C-alpha positions in Angstrom: -31.7 -23.0 21.4 -28.3 -24.5 20.7 -28.4 -23.3 17.1 -29.4 -19.8 18.2 -26.6 -19.7 20.8 -24.1 -20.8 18.2 -25.2 -18.1 15.8 -24.8 -15.5 18.6 -21.3 -16.8 19.4 -20.4 -16.7 15.7 -21.6 -13.2 15.3 -19.9 -12.0 18.5 -16.5 -13.5 17.5 -16.9 -12.2 13.9 -17.7 -8.7 15.1 -14.8 -8.7 17.5 -12.4 -9.8 14.7 -13.7 -7.2 12.3 -13.4 -4.5 14.9 -9.8 -5.4 15.5 -8.9 -5.6 11.8 -11.0 -2.8 10.3 -11.8 -0.6 13.3 -14.9 0.2 15.3 -16.4 2.1 12.4 -15.9 -0.9 10.1 -19.6 -1.1 9.2 -19.7 2.6 8.0 -16.5 2.1 5.9 -17.8 -1.1 4.5 -20.9 0.6 3.3 -18.8 3.3 1.6 -16.7 0.6 -0.1 -19.4 -1.8 -1.1 -22.5 0.3 -1.6 -21.1 3.2 -3.5 -22.1 2.8 -7.2 -19.4 3.2 -9.9 -16.8 1.5 -12.0 -14.5 -0.9 -10.2 -11.2 -2.5 -11.2 -12.3 -6.0 -10.2 -15.4 -8.2 -9.8 -16.2 -11.1 -7.4 -15.1 -13.5 -10.2 -11.6 -12.1 -10.3 -8.8 -13.9 -8.4 -7.7 -10.8 -6.6 -11.2 -10.4 -5.2 -11.3 -14.1 -4.1 -7.9 -13.9 -2.4 -8.4 -10.6 -0.6 -11.9 -11.6 0.6 -10.7 -14.8 2.2 -9.9 -15.6 5.8 -6.4 -16.7 4.7 -5.5 -13.0 4.6 -5.1 -13.2 8.4 -2.1 -15.6 8.4 -1.0 -14.1 5.0 -0.8 -10.7 6.6 1.4 -12.0 9.4 3.7 -13.6 6.9 3.8 -10.4 4.8 4.8 -8.3 7.8 7.6 -10.8 8.8 9.0 -11.0 5.3 8.9 -7.2 4.8 10.9 -6.7 8.0 13.9 -8.4 6.4 14.7 -5.4 4.2 16.5 -3.0 6.5 15.2 0.1 4.8 11.6 -1.2 4.9 12.1 -2.1 8.6 13.5 1.3 9.4 10.5 3.0 7.8 8.1 0.8 9.9 10.1 1.4 13.1 10.5 5.1 12.6 7.2 6.2 11.1 4.4 3.6 11.3 3.8 3.8 15.1 3.3 0.0 15.1 4.2 -0.2 18.9 2.1 2.7 20.0 -0.9 2.0 17.8 -0.5 -1.5 16.2 -4.2 -1.9 15.7 -4.5 1.5 14.0 -1.8 0.5 11.6 -3.5 -2.8 10.8 -6.8 -1.0 10.3 -5.3 1.5 7.9 -3.7 -1.4 5.9 -7.0 -3.3 5.9 -8.9 -0.2 4.7 -6.3 0.3 1.9 -6.6 -3.3 0.7 -10.4 -3.2 0.8 -10.7 0.2 -1.0 -8.3 -0.8 -3.8 -9.8 -4.3 -4.3 -13.5 -3.9 -3.7 -14.2 -0.1 -4.0 -14.9 2.1 -6.9 -12.0 3.3 -9.0 -12.6 6.8 -7.7 -12.4 5.6 -4.1 -9.4 3.5 -4.8 -7.5 6.4 -6.4 -8.4 8.7 -3.6 -7.1 6.2 -1.1 -3.9 5.6 -3.1 -3.4 9.4 -3.3 -3.6 9.7 0.4 -1.0 7.0 1.0 1.3 8.5 -1.7 1.1 11.9 0.2 2.2 10.1 3.4 5.0 8.3 1.6 6.3 11.6 0.2 7.1 12.8 3.7 8.7 9.7 5.1 12.5 9.9 5.0 15.3 8.5 7.2 18.3 6.2 7.5 18.3 2.4 8.1 20.2 0.5 10.7 23.4 0.8 8.6 23.1 4.5 8.1 21.9 4.3 4.5 19.3 6.9 3.5 15.8 5.7 2.4 12.6 7.3 1.3 9.2 5.6 1.5 8.3 6.6 -2.1 11.4 5.0 -3.6 10.0 2.7 -6.4 12.6 0.0 -5.5 11.5 -0.1 -1.9 7.8 0.1 -2.9 8.3 -2.9 -5.1 9.8 -4.9 -2.2 6.8 -4.2 0.0 4.4 -5.1 -2.8 6.0 -8.4 -3.8 6.3 -9.5 -0.2 2.6 -8.9 0.3 1.5 -10.5 -2.9 3.6 -13.6 -2.4 2.4 -14.0 1.2 -1.2 -13.5 0.4 -1.1 -15.9 -2.5 0.8 -18.6 -0.5 -1.7 -18.2 2.3 -4.7 -18.6 0.0 -3.2 -21.6 -1.8 -2.4 -23.3 1.6 -5.5 -22.4 3.6 -8.5 -21.5 1.4 -9.5 -25.0 0.5 -9.9 -23.9 -3.1 -6.5 -23.0 -4.4 -6.1 -21.0 -7.6 -5.0 -22.8 -10.8 -1.8 -21.7 -12.5 -3.6 -19.3 -14.9 -5.7 -17.8 -12.0 -2.6 -17.4 -9.9 -0.9 -15.5 -12.7 -4.0 -13.3 -13.0 -4.0 -12.6 -9.2 -0.4 -11.4 -9.4 -1.2 -9.2 -12.4 -4.4 -7.8 -10.8 -2.7 -7.0 -7.5 -0.2 -4.9 -9.5 -2.9 -2.5 -10.7 -3.2 -0.4 -7.6 0.5 -1.0 -6.9 1.3 0.7 -10.2 -0.7 3.8 -9.2 1.0 3.8 -5.8 4.4 4.2 -7.5 5.6 0.6 -8.1 7.3 0.5 -11.4 6.6 -2.6 -13.6 5.1 -4.8 -10.9 5.3 -8.6 -11.7 2.4 -9.9 -13.8 2.8 -13.7 -13.3 3.9 -16.1 -10.6 7.2 -16.7 -12.4 7.9 -12.9 -12.5 7.0 -12.7 -8.8 9.3 -15.4 -7.8 12.1 -13.9 -9.9 11.6 -10.5 -8.2 11.7 -12.1 -4.8 15.0 -13.8 -5.6 16.5 -10.6 -7.0 16.0 -8.9 -3.6 17.6 -11.7 -1.6 21.1 -10.1 -1.5 19.5 -7.0 0.1 17.8 -8.8 2.9 19.3 -9.2 6.3 18.2 -9.3 9.9 18.5 -6.3 12.2 17.9 -5.6 15.9 14.7 -3.7 14.9 13.5 -6.7 12.8 14.0 -9.2 15.6 12.3 -6.8 18.1 9.3 -6.3 15.8 9.0 -10.0 15.2 9.0 -10.7 18.9 6.3 -8.0 19.4 4.2 -9.5 16.6 4.6 -13.2 17.6 5.4 -13.3 21.3 4.0 -10.2 22.9 1.0 -9.1 20.9 -1.1 -6.3 22.4 -4.0 -8.6 23.2 -5.8 -9.7 26.3 -4.6 -13.0 27.7 -7.7 -14.8 26.6 -7.4 -13.8 23.0 -3.7 -14.6 22.6 -4.1 -18.4 22.0 -6.3 -17.7 18.9 -3.9 -15.1 17.7 -0.9 -17.3 18.1 -2.7 -20.0 16.1 -3.1 -17.6 13.2 0.5 -16.4 13.6 1.7 -20.0 13.5 0.0 -20.3 10.1 1.8 -17.2 8.9 5.2 -18.4 10.1 4.7 -21.7 8.3 4.4 -19.8 5.0 7.9 -18.3 5.2 10.8 -19.9 3.4 13.3 -21.6 5.8 15.9 -18.9 5.1 13.5 -16.2 6.1 12.6 -17.9 9.4 16.3 -18.4 10.1 17.0 -14.7 9.7 14.3 -13.9 12.2 15.5 -16.5 14.7 12.3 -18.6 14.1 12.3 -22.4 13.6 13.9 -23.2 10.3 12.7 -26.8 10.0 10.4 -27.4 7.1 9.2 -30.6 8.8 8.0 -28.5 11.8 6.4 -26.0 9.5 4.5 -28.7 7.5 3.5 -31.0 10.3 2.7 -28.6 13.1 2.5 -24.9 12.1 0.6 -25.4 8.9 -2.2 -27.6 10.4 -2.6 -25.0 13.2 -2.8 -22.3 10.6 -5.4 -24.2 8.6 -7.5 -24.8 11.6 -7.3 -21.2 12.9 -8.1 -19.9 9.4 -11.2 -22.1 9.3 -12.3 -20.7 12.6 -11.8 -17.2 11.4 -13.8 -18.0 8.2 -16.7 -19.4 10.3 -16.7 -16.4 12.6 -16.6 -13.8 9.7 -19.4 -15.6 7.9 -21.7 -14.4 10.7 -20.9 -10.7 10.0 -22.3 -8.8 7.0 -19.6 -7.9 4.5 -17.0 -9.7 6.5 -14.2 -9.1 3.9 -14.4 -5.3 4.5 
């Protein structure tokens, strides 16, 4: 009886998480991604498959969003065109679908998904907080978004998966993550961890905080659009995401800069919450989709 009740709880929590992240039609989209026969870019043995299928993507996604906010042009695009405040879960679900399609889906499905995103990017134009024009399909801006995601996902996997990639596997992950990015419009995406770190360092002079970034960080970390009962679990995941950021990035977002706090408090909370997510998602078929 206890085991049966535990399984029901596991499945209920897993389905709730999947519905939030992938949408109410997650099962249908999962079937399309996983069950459609055809050539795929990656296999379950590939590092990119392992990373993107792991529960560490939850805190990794939080870290990626926070890091991306520090480029004023990227932040302006999010604030002006993504609808993150009016439809935050919709934006998350679209991102989740993109990652699943381009990692686990057929090449045809991946390219169709990428083409759809490229058509949206082609229409997004504006000015950032300092009056500088930007466009979402600018390869330089696309590269920033890409490397912020890849670095955050990799750091999260290495910290919270329990089975970190070796150096060669980590390099392969970076290179494989660059395959769909190249089709999206990223020019010469990094192909190793060393190239990834060098690219991140090269963007540092362009990064600075803005009112919009602080507002978005507060929305993401302090006032998430969740029922009160779900906020504790979300905050635990978010704590893990914050711990993945470098001290300078936390400082720019008015978050605790202390590495000691990140290592001793935030990271253990992130590890525990990721383990809970992994347990819950194991009760749902095709949990990674």
